[in-house]
N, CA, C and O atoms as a GROMACS GRO file, in nm:
protein
  400
    1MET      N    1  -1.365   0.098   3.202
    1MET     CA    2  -1.239   0.132   3.115
    1MET      C    3  -1.293   0.218   2.995
    1MET      O    4  -1.402   0.207   2.940
    2HIS      N    5  -1.200   0.299   2.970
    2HIS     CA    6  -1.215   0.414   2.877
    2HIS      C    7  -1.201   0.380   2.734
    2HIS      O    8  -1.091   0.330   2.711
    3ARG      N    9  -1.275   0.390   2.632
    3ARG     CA   10  -1.228   0.371   2.531
    3ARG      C   11  -1.227   0.491   2.402
    3ARG      O   12  -1.316   0.576   2.399
    4SER      N   13  -1.126   0.488   2.306
    4SER     CA   14  -1.107   0.612   2.281
    4SER      C   15  -1.225   0.600   2.162
    4SER      O   16  -1.302   0.507   2.140
    5ARG      N   17  -1.209   0.739   2.087
    5ARG     CA   18  -1.281   0.767   2.021
    5ARG      C   19  -1.306   0.687   1.858
    5ARG      O   20  -1.406   0.644   1.800
    6THR      N   21  -1.126   0.696   1.816
    6THR     CA   22  -1.136   0.614   1.676
    6THR      C   23  -1.193   0.487   1.687
    6THR      O   24  -1.278   0.446   1.608
    7LYS      N   25  -1.146   0.418   1.790
    7LYS     CA   26  -1.219   0.262   1.809
    7LYS      C   27  -1.379   0.260   1.814
    7LYS      O   28  -1.442   0.169   1.760
    8GLN      N   29  -1.430   0.348   1.870
    8GLN     CA   30  -1.555   0.351   1.837
    8GLN      C   31  -1.604   0.366   1.677
    8GLN      O   32  -1.693   0.304   1.620
    9ILE      N   33  -1.523   0.459   1.632
    9ILE     CA   34  -1.604   0.500   1.510
    9ILE      C   35  -1.539   0.404   1.405
    9ILE      O   36  -1.620   0.331   1.348
   10PHE      N   37  -1.405   0.390   1.366
   10PHE     CA   38  -1.374   0.300   1.268
   10PHE      C   39  -1.355   0.170   1.297
   10PHE      O   40  -1.346   0.099   1.197
   11GLY      N   41  -1.347   0.114   1.401
   11GLY     CA   42  -1.341  -0.038   1.458
   11GLY      C   43  -1.415  -0.120   1.358
   11GLY      O   44  -1.364  -0.200   1.280
   12PRO      N   45  -1.569  -0.081   1.374
   12PRO     CA   46  -1.660  -0.181   1.348
   12PRO      C   47  -1.703  -0.155   1.166
   12PRO      O   48  -1.777  -0.221   1.094
   13LEU      N   49  -1.637  -0.053   1.143
   13LEU     CA   50  -1.654  -0.033   1.007
   13LEU      C   51  -1.569  -0.114   0.918
   13LEU      O   52  -1.597  -0.136   0.800
   14LEU      N   53  -1.444  -0.164   0.992
   14LEU     CA   54  -1.336  -0.212   0.931
   14LEU      C   55  -1.349  -0.377   0.948
   14LEU      O   56  -1.290  -0.462   0.880
   15ILE      N   57  -1.441  -0.398   1.054
   15ILE     CA   58  -1.463  -0.528   1.053
   15ILE      C   59  -1.565  -0.565   0.964
   15ILE      O   60  -1.548  -0.654   0.881
   16GLU      N   61  -1.665  -0.506   0.974
   16GLU     CA   62  -1.801  -0.525   0.874
   16GLU      C   63  -1.785  -0.528   0.728
   16GLU      O   64  -1.844  -0.616   0.664
   17SER      N   65  -1.726  -0.459   0.679
   17SER     CA   66  -1.677  -0.459   0.533
   17SER      C   67  -1.517  -0.430   0.507
   17SER      O   68  -1.467  -0.318   0.500
   18PRO      N   69  -1.445  -0.558   0.494
   18PRO     CA   70  -1.321  -0.531   0.492
   18PRO      C   71  -1.303  -0.471   0.344
   18PRO      O   72  -1.221  -0.381   0.328
   19ASN      N   73  -1.381  -0.521   0.234
   19ASN     CA   74  -1.326  -0.483   0.086
   19ASN      C   75  -1.401  -0.351   0.050
   19ASN      O   76  -1.442  -0.330  -0.064
   20LEU      N   77  -1.420  -0.254   0.160
   20LEU     CA   78  -1.492  -0.128   0.106
   20LEU      C   79  -1.422  -0.070  -0.013
   20LEU      O   80  -1.486  -0.026  -0.109
   21PHE      N   81  -1.263  -0.070  -0.007
   21PHE     CA   82  -1.210  -0.024  -0.122
   21PHE      C   83  -1.225  -0.085  -0.257
   21PHE      O   84  -1.183  -0.026  -0.357
   22CYS      N   85  -1.279  -0.192  -0.263
   22CYS     CA   86  -1.308  -0.264  -0.404
   22CYS      C   87  -1.482  -0.261  -0.430
   22CYS      O   88  -1.533  -0.286  -0.540
   23GLN      N   89  -1.559  -0.224  -0.305
   23GLN     CA   90  -1.687  -0.230  -0.379
   23GLN      C   91  -1.699  -0.087  -0.437
   23GLN      O   92  -1.745  -0.087  -0.551
   24LYS      N   93  -1.667   0.038  -0.384
   24LYS     CA   94  -1.702   0.152  -0.478
   24LYS      C   95  -1.592   0.215  -0.592
   24LYS      O   96  -1.601   0.320  -0.656
   25GLY      N   97  -1.497   0.124  -0.595
   25GLY     CA   98  -1.388   0.166  -0.706
   25GLY      C   99  -1.267   0.256  -0.625
   25GLY      O  100  -1.260   0.286  -0.506
   26GLY      N  101  -1.175   0.284  -0.737
   26GLY     CA  102  -1.075   0.309  -0.693
   26GLY      C  103  -1.056   0.470  -0.731
   26GLY      O  104  -1.122   0.512  -0.827
   27TRP      N  105  -0.981   0.547  -0.671
   27TRP     CA  106  -0.949   0.667  -0.690
   27TRP      C  107  -0.821   0.730  -0.760
   27TRP      O  108  -0.721   0.661  -0.738
   28ILE      N  109  -0.801   0.815  -0.819
   28ILE     CA  110  -0.664   0.850  -0.840
   28ILE      C  111  -0.636   1.003  -0.837
   28ILE      O  112  -0.711   1.095  -0.869
   29ARG      N  113  -0.483   1.007  -0.780
   29ARG     CA  114  -0.459   1.150  -0.761
   29ARG      C  115  -0.315   1.189  -0.796
   29ARG      O  116  -0.234   1.097  -0.812
   30THR      N  117  -0.279   1.299  -0.809
   30THR     CA  118  -0.151   1.327  -0.866
   30THR      C  119  -0.031   1.340  -0.734
   30THR      O  120  -0.066   1.373  -0.621
   31ARG      N  121   0.086   1.314  -0.764
   31ARG     CA  122   0.167   1.285  -0.656
   31ARG      C  123   0.198   1.437  -0.585
   31ARG      O  124   0.167   1.534  -0.654
   32SER      N  125   0.257   1.464  -0.453
   32SER     CA  126   0.273   1.583  -0.409
   32SER      C  127   0.395   1.628  -0.454
   32SER      O  128   0.496   1.558  -0.455
   33GLY      N  129   0.388   1.754  -0.497
   33GLY     CA  130   0.525   1.836  -0.526
   33GLY      C  131   0.544   1.824  -0.652
   33GLY      O  132   0.663   1.825  -0.682
   34ARG      N  133   0.459   1.810  -0.756
   34ARG     CA  134   0.507   1.759  -0.888
   34ARG      C  135   0.546   1.886  -0.963
   34ARG      O  136   0.590   1.876  -1.077
   35HIS      N  137   0.532   1.992  -0.910
   35HIS     CA  138   0.586   2.125  -0.974
   35HIS      C  139   0.682   2.197  -0.887
   35HIS      O  140   0.723   2.308  -0.924
   36LYS      N  141   0.717   2.153  -0.791
   36LYS     CA  142   0.838   2.195  -0.710
   36LYS      C  143   0.964   2.155  -0.737
   36LYS      O  144   1.001   2.037  -0.738
   37ARG      N  145   1.050   2.275  -0.765
   37ARG     CA  146   1.178   2.246  -0.763
   37ARG      C  147   1.231   2.164  -0.853
   37ARG      O  148   1.330   2.103  -0.812
   38LEU      N  149   1.184   2.134  -1.009
   38LEU     CA  150   1.198   2.034  -1.092
   38LEU      C  151   1.327   2.042  -1.132
   38LEU      O  152   1.378   1.948  -1.193
   39TRP      N  153   1.397   2.156  -1.102
   39TRP     CA  154   1.549   2.192  -1.158
   39TRP      C  155   1.648   2.077  -1.067
   39TRP      O  156   1.751   2.019  -1.100
   40LYS      N  157   1.583   2.074  -0.960
   40LYS     CA  158   1.662   1.980  -0.853
   40LYS      C  159   1.657   1.839  -0.885
   40LYS      O  160   1.752   1.768  -0.852
   41LYS      N  161   1.535   1.782  -0.958
   41LYS     CA  162   1.504   1.640  -0.960
   41LYS      C  163   1.562   1.600  -1.068
   41LYS      O  164   1.600   1.677  -1.156
   42LYS      N  165   1.577   1.446  -1.070
   42LYS     CA  166   1.624   1.367  -1.153
   42LYS      C  167   1.537   1.358  -1.267
   42LYS      O  168   1.423   1.402  -1.251
   43GLU      N  169   1.572   1.302  -1.397
   43GLU     CA  170   1.488   1.273  -1.481
   43GLU      C  171   1.384   1.152  -1.451
   43GLU      O  172   1.265   1.152  -1.482
   44ASN      N  173   1.442   1.068  -1.395
   44ASN     CA  174   1.360   0.960  -1.352
   44ASN      C  175   1.227   0.997  -1.257
   44ASN      O  176   1.110   0.963  -1.269
   45LEU      N  177   1.290   1.076  -1.164
   45LEU     CA  178   1.177   1.132  -1.050
   45LEU      C  179   1.079   1.197  -1.138
   45LEU      O  180   0.960   1.166  -1.128
   46ARG      N  181   1.126   1.301  -1.238
   46ARG     CA  182   1.049   1.393  -1.301
   46ARG      C  183   0.927   1.310  -1.364
   46ARG      O  184   0.807   1.330  -1.345
   47ARG      N  185   0.979   1.223  -1.435
   47ARG     CA  186   0.880   1.130  -1.520
   47ARG      C  187   0.770   1.040  -1.452
   47ARG      O  188   0.661   1.010  -1.501
   48ARG      N  189   0.821   1.002  -1.323
   48ARG     CA  190   0.718   0.946  -1.215
   48ARG      C  191   0.646   1.043  -1.159
   48ARG      O  192   0.526   1.020  -1.142
   49LEU      N  193   0.693   1.155  -1.123
   49LEU     CA  194   0.583   1.284  -1.085
   49LEU      C  195   0.475   1.316  -1.213
   49LEU      O  196   0.368   1.366  -1.179
   50ARG      N  197   0.490   1.300  -1.309
   50ARG     CA  198   0.401   1.317  -1.423
   50ARG      C  199   0.279   1.228  -1.397
   50ARG      O  200   0.164   1.271  -1.394
   51LYS      N  201   0.306   1.127  -1.381
   51LYS     CA  202   0.207   0.998  -1.369
   51LYS      C  203   0.103   1.001  -1.258
   51LYS      O  204   0.136   1.068  -1.161
   52HIS      N  205   0.008   0.953  -1.254
   52HIS     CA  206  -0.106   0.964  -1.157
   52HIS      C  207  -0.111   0.822  -1.082
   52HIS      O  208  -0.085   0.718  -1.141
   53VAL      N  209  -0.150   0.829  -0.931
   53VAL     CA  210  -0.124   0.686  -0.850
   53VAL      C  211  -0.258   0.676  -0.791
   53VAL      O  212  -0.316   0.776  -0.749
   54PHE      N  213  -0.311   0.556  -0.787
   54PHE     CA  214  -0.399   0.517  -0.708
   54PHE      C  215  -0.394   0.568  -0.527
   54PHE      O  216  -0.294   0.561  -0.456
   55CYS      N  217  -0.516   0.612  -0.488
   55CYS     CA  218  -0.519   0.628  -0.346
   55CYS      C  219  -0.521   0.490  -0.270
   55CYS      O  220  -0.546   0.379  -0.317
   56ASN      N  221  -0.491   0.521  -0.152
   56ASN     CA  222  -0.483   0.385  -0.058
   56ASN      C  223  -0.644   0.380  -0.015
   56ASN      O  224  -0.726   0.462  -0.055
   57ALA      N  225  -0.673   0.280   0.066
   57ALA     CA  226  -0.805   0.250   0.108
   57ALA      C  227  -0.872   0.366   0.199
   57ALA      O  228  -0.994   0.384   0.208
   58THR      N  229  -0.763   0.449   0.270
   58THR     CA  230  -0.844   0.546   0.364
   58THR      C  231  -0.896   0.652   0.281
   58THR      O  232  -1.013   0.692   0.287
   59GLN      N  233  -0.789   0.706   0.190
   59GLN     CA  234  -0.817   0.800   0.121
   59GLN      C  235  -0.937   0.760   0.043
   59GLN      O  236  -1.028   0.843   0.041
   60SER      N  237  -0.954   0.662  -0.013
   60SER     CA  238  -1.052   0.650  -0.121
   60SER      C  239  -1.213   0.630  -0.035
   60SER      O  240  -1.321   0.665  -0.083
   61TRP      N  241  -1.197   0.572   0.084
   61TRP     CA  242  -1.310   0.575   0.164
   61TRP      C  243  -1.347   0.723   0.227
   61TRP      O  244  -1.465   0.748   0.251
   62LEU      N  245  -1.255   0.811   0.250
   62LEU     CA  246  -1.294   0.934   0.292
   62LEU      C  247  -1.333   0.992   0.165
   62LEU      O  248  -1.445   1.042   0.178
   63LEU      N  249  -1.277   1.009   0.019
   63LEU     CA  250  -1.365   1.040  -0.095
   63LEU      C  251  -1.497   1.002  -0.124
   63LEU      O  252  -1.586   1.076  -0.167
   64ASP      N  253  -1.503   0.885  -0.098
   64ASP     CA  254  -1.656   0.818  -0.113
   64ASP      C  255  -1.730   0.885  -0.005
   64ASP      O  256  -1.845   0.907  -0.043
   65LYS      N  257  -1.714   0.914   0.082
   65LYS     CA  258  -1.784   0.970   0.177
   65LYS      C  259  -1.829   1.122   0.141
   65LYS      O  260  -1.944   1.161   0.161
   66MET      N  261  -1.733   1.198   0.090
   66MET     CA  262  -1.729   1.311   0.032
   66MET      C  263  -1.820   1.356  -0.084
   66MET      O  264  -1.880   1.464  -0.086
   67VAL      N  265  -1.825   1.261  -0.181
   67VAL     CA  266  -1.919   1.289  -0.293
   67VAL      C  267  -2.011   1.202  -0.270
   67VAL      O  268  -2.011   1.108  -0.190
   68THR      N  269  -2.118   1.249  -0.370
   68THR     CA  270  -2.273   1.199  -0.387
   68THR      C  271  -2.248   1.096  -0.476
   68THR      O  272  -2.134   1.072  -0.516
   69LYS      N  273  -2.373   1.014  -0.519
   69LYS     CA  274  -2.404   0.890  -0.589
   69LYS      C  275  -2.347   0.971  -0.728
   69LYS      O  276  -2.255   0.916  -0.789
   70TYR      N  277  -2.392   1.085  -0.773
   70TYR     CA  278  -2.403   1.155  -0.878
   70TYR      C  279  -2.260   1.152  -0.952
   70TYR      O  280  -2.247   1.117  -1.070
   71TRP      N  281  -2.157   1.194  -0.871
   71TRP     CA  282  -2.015   1.216  -0.899
   71TRP      C  283  -1.920   1.072  -0.909
   71TRP      O  284  -1.810   1.070  -0.964
   72ARG      N  285  -1.972   0.974  -0.857
   72ARG     CA  286  -1.922   0.832  -0.867
   72ARG      C  287  -1.982   0.766  -0.995
   72ARG      O  288  -1.955   0.647  -1.012
   73GLN      N  289  -2.047   0.819  -1.071
   73GLN     CA  290  -2.096   0.759  -1.201
   73GLN      C  291  -1.971   0.746  -1.314
   73GLN      O  292  -1.880   0.829  -1.318
   74PRO      N  293  -1.978   0.633  -1.405
   74PRO     CA  294  -1.849   0.652  -1.465
   74PRO      C  295  -1.884   0.759  -1.568
   74PRO      O  296  -2.003   0.786  -1.583
   75ARG      N  297  -1.792   0.823  -1.641
   75ARG     CA  298  -1.809   0.908  -1.743
   75ARG      C  299  -1.731   0.896  -1.881
   75ARG      O  300  -1.608   0.886  -1.875
   76TYR      N  301  -1.777   0.895  -1.974
   76TYR     CA  302  -1.681   0.864  -2.102
   76TYR      C  303  -1.678   0.973  -2.184
   76TYR      O  304  -1.771   1.047  -2.216
   77TYR      N  305  -1.536   0.975  -2.220
   77TYR     CA  306  -1.529   1.129  -2.298
   77TYR      C  307  -1.428   1.080  -2.438
   77TYR      O  308  -1.363   0.976  -2.444
   78VAL      N  309  -1.434   1.162  -2.520
   78VAL     CA  310  -1.348   1.129  -2.646
   78VAL      C  311  -1.208   1.149  -2.649
   78VAL      O  312  -1.172   1.263  -2.621
   79ASP      N  313  -1.137   1.084  -2.670
   79ASP     CA  314  -0.963   1.101  -2.648
   79ASP      C  315  -0.951   1.140  -2.488
   79ASP      O  316  -0.905   1.247  -2.449
   80ASP      N  317  -0.998   1.038  -2.405
   80ASP     CA  318  -0.974   1.067  -2.229
   80ASP      C  319  -0.815   1.062  -2.240
   80ASP      O  320  -0.751   1.006  -2.329
   81PRO      N  321  -0.769   1.128  -2.138
   81PRO     CA  322  -0.624   1.100  -2.106
   81PRO      C  323  -0.626   1.011  -1.988
   81PRO      O  324  -0.516   0.973  -1.948
   82TYR      N  325  -0.703   0.982  -1.942
   82TYR     CA  326  -0.725   0.916  -1.821
   82TYR      C  327  -0.765   0.774  -1.827
   82TYR      O  328  -0.778   0.705  -1.725
   83GLU      N  329  -0.790   0.722  -1.978
   83GLU     CA  330  -0.815   0.578  -2.014
   83GLU      C  331  -0.723   0.481  -1.965
   83GLU      O  332  -0.780   0.373  -1.952
   84PRO      N  333  -0.592   0.476  -1.931
   84PRO     CA  334  -0.538   0.372  -1.897
   84PRO      C  335  -0.556   0.369  -1.742
   84PRO      O  336  -0.498   0.277  -1.684
   85TYR      N  337  -0.624   0.452  -1.671
   85TYR     CA  338  -0.661   0.412  -1.528
   85TYR      C  339  -0.782   0.374  -1.511
   85TYR      O  340  -0.827   0.368  -1.397
   86HIS      N  341  -0.851   0.344  -1.609
   86HIS     CA  342  -1.016   0.296  -1.618
   86HIS      C  343  -1.002   0.125  -1.576
   86HIS      O  344  -1.074   0.068  -1.494
   87THR      N  345  -0.905   0.071  -1.646
   87THR     CA  346  -0.896  -0.061  -1.616
   87THR      C  347  -0.802  -0.113  -1.545
   87THR      O  348  -0.691  -0.074  -1.582
   88ARG      N  349  -0.800  -0.179  -1.467
   88ARG     CA  350  -0.698  -0.217  -1.316
   88ARG      C  351  -0.676  -0.376  -1.356
   88ARG      O  352  -0.736  -0.461  -1.290
   89GLU      N  353  -0.595  -0.410  -1.454
   89GLU     CA  354  -0.554  -0.522  -1.489
   89GLU      C  355  -0.452  -0.588  -1.395
   89GLU      O  356  -0.432  -0.708  -1.410
   90GLU      N  357  -0.390  -0.525  -1.307
   90GLU     CA  358  -0.293  -0.564  -1.215
   90GLU      C  359  -0.349  -0.630  -1.065
   90GLU      O  360  -0.280  -0.684  -0.979
   91PHE      N  361  -0.473  -0.611  -1.063
   91PHE     CA  362  -0.528  -0.688  -0.944
   91PHE      C  363  -0.617  -0.806  -1.006
   91PHE      O  364  -0.668  -0.806  -1.118
   92LEU      N  365  -0.625  -0.900  -0.916
   92LEU     CA  366  -0.710  -0.999  -0.956
   92LEU      C  367  -0.847  -0.995  -0.919
   92LEU      O  368  -0.914  -1.091  -0.958
   93VAL      N  369  -0.924  -0.875  -0.830
   93VAL     CA  370  -1.046  -0.888  -0.828
   93VAL      C  371  -1.097  -0.812  -0.935
   93VAL      O  372  -1.207  -0.837  -0.984
   94THR      N  373  -1.005  -0.697  -0.984
   94THR     CA  374  -1.102  -0.630  -1.088
   94THR      C  375  -1.033  -0.673  -1.244
   94THR      O  376  -1.065  -0.604  -1.341
   95ARG      N  377  -0.948  -0.778  -1.260
   95ARG     CA  378  -0.939  -0.818  -1.399
   95ARG      C  379  -1.004  -0.855  -1.467
   95ARG      O  380  -1.060  -0.962  -1.442
   96LYS      N  381  -1.024  -0.805  -1.559
   96LYS     CA  382  -1.119  -0.867  -1.702
   96LYS      C  383  -1.061  -0.956  -1.801
   96LYS      O  384  -1.129  -1.045  -1.852
   97LYS      N  385  -0.931  -0.935  -1.834
   97LYS     CA  386  -0.894  -1.053  -1.934
   97LYS      C  387  -0.814  -1.166  -1.850
   97LYS      O  388  -0.768  -1.153  -1.737
   98PRO      N  389  -0.810  -1.258  -1.917
   98PRO     CA  390  -0.769  -1.381  -1.850
   98PRO      C  391  -0.624  -1.406  -1.816
   98PRO      O  392  -0.540  -1.375  -1.901
   99LEU      N  393  -0.587  -1.453  -1.712
   99LEU     CA  394  -0.424  -1.458  -1.736
   99LEU      C  395  -0.392  -1.562  -1.812
   99LEU      O  396  -0.461  -1.663  -1.825
  100PRO      N  397  -0.222  -1.530  -1.895
  100PRO     CA  398  -0.160  -1.616  -1.977
  100PRO      C  399  -0.132  -1.736  -1.898
  100PRO      O  400  -0.074  -1.832  -1.950
   0.00000   0.00000   0.00000
């Protein structure tokens, strides 16, 4: 029986570590097309395009593979514009404040 290459590479990884995304932290990215044809887009969409979004598990896994441990270390800046993205209170696993 012939097995595809994707099953050999990615199959065991997903079974052995199902919470790989939570172990190394999340990545953020900008939305695609945020600078294109803004005159066509409605104001609500333009406002959403200015914000960053979290990468999904596959994108985070690929980014974790691409960078070394040095780049994964947290960095602290004065007046950091990315400060709202450092805390993840909407997820129960990463929540620091107790629920009301």
